[in-house]
C-alpha positions, 0 to 999 in steps of 0.5 A: 039656638044657633051658635056664633063664633067670636074671635079676636086676633092680631094680624101680621101687619099689627092690626087687631080684628074682632069678629063675631060671625052670625047669619049674613049680612054682617056689618063691619067697621074698620079703622086705619092706619093701625087697623081695628076691624069689628064685625058682628051680626047687627049694626047695633052689636057692631057699634057696641063691640067697637066701643068696647074694643076701642075702650080696651085699646085705649086702656091698654095703650096708656091712652095713646091711640093716634088719630085714625086716617080712614074709616071703612064701613062694610055692609052687605046687601041683597036684592031679590027680583024676578027680573034678575033670574038667572042673576048670573046672566042679569049681572053679565047683561048689566055690566059685561056684555054691553062692553064686549065686541060681539063676533059675527058668529055671536056669543052663546052666553055670558055669565058674571060670577064676581064683579068688583069696582069703585064708585065715587060720588060727590055731594057728599064725597063718597068712595064705595068699593063694591063687589057684586055676585049672583046670590048663592042658592037664589037664582033671582038674587043679587048680592053686594058687599060694599065698603064705604071708604071715608077719610077720617083724620080724627080720634077713634069714634065713640060707640054712638058715632059708629052707630050713626056712621053705619046708619048713615052709610046704609041709608046713603047706599039705599038711596044713592048707590042701589039705584045705580047698581040695579039700573032702574029696577031698585025699589023706591 
C-alpha cells in the first residue's frame, strides 16, 4: 500500500494548515480571515478532516471562532483528448497566439507552460481563479487547478456543509467552467 503524508502546521500569518497528501487530484478547503486549510485525497475525507479540525479549533479557542469572511474550494481537474496533443501548443493556440500580433516573418511556434486567470460568472455569482498547464507526462492532457472563491460571512461550516459545497463546486465547474476553458471540446 502507498504511504500518505499528513501534516498540520501554523503558517507565519497565524493560519492553520492541515494537509494529507495522496495521489492528485486532492480537494482543498480554505477559510479566511484566519485561514484554515484542509487538503486530503478525496472530497469525503477533506470534509471529514475539515469537520474534525473545526471542532478541535472550536474546543481549543473556548468556542470563540469568529465568522469567516471567505471560503475557497480548491479542486484539480484533468482533461485528456487527442485534439490536445501536444497540449503546450493547444493551450497556446486557445489562449495566447490569438492575442499576438504576428510579425511578417511569422513565429515558428508558441507554447504555453502555465496560464493563470480569473473567471467571474453570474447567476449564481462565482469567482474562479484558474491555473492551466499542459499535463505532465501526458502530451494530450490539460490540467487545471481551480479555486472557487466565495464570500462566506457565516460561522464555520459543518462537515456536511463542506461536503455539499465541494460537491456543488465540482458540479458547477463541470457544467459552467469546463466548456469555457476547453472552448467547445468538453464532454457533455
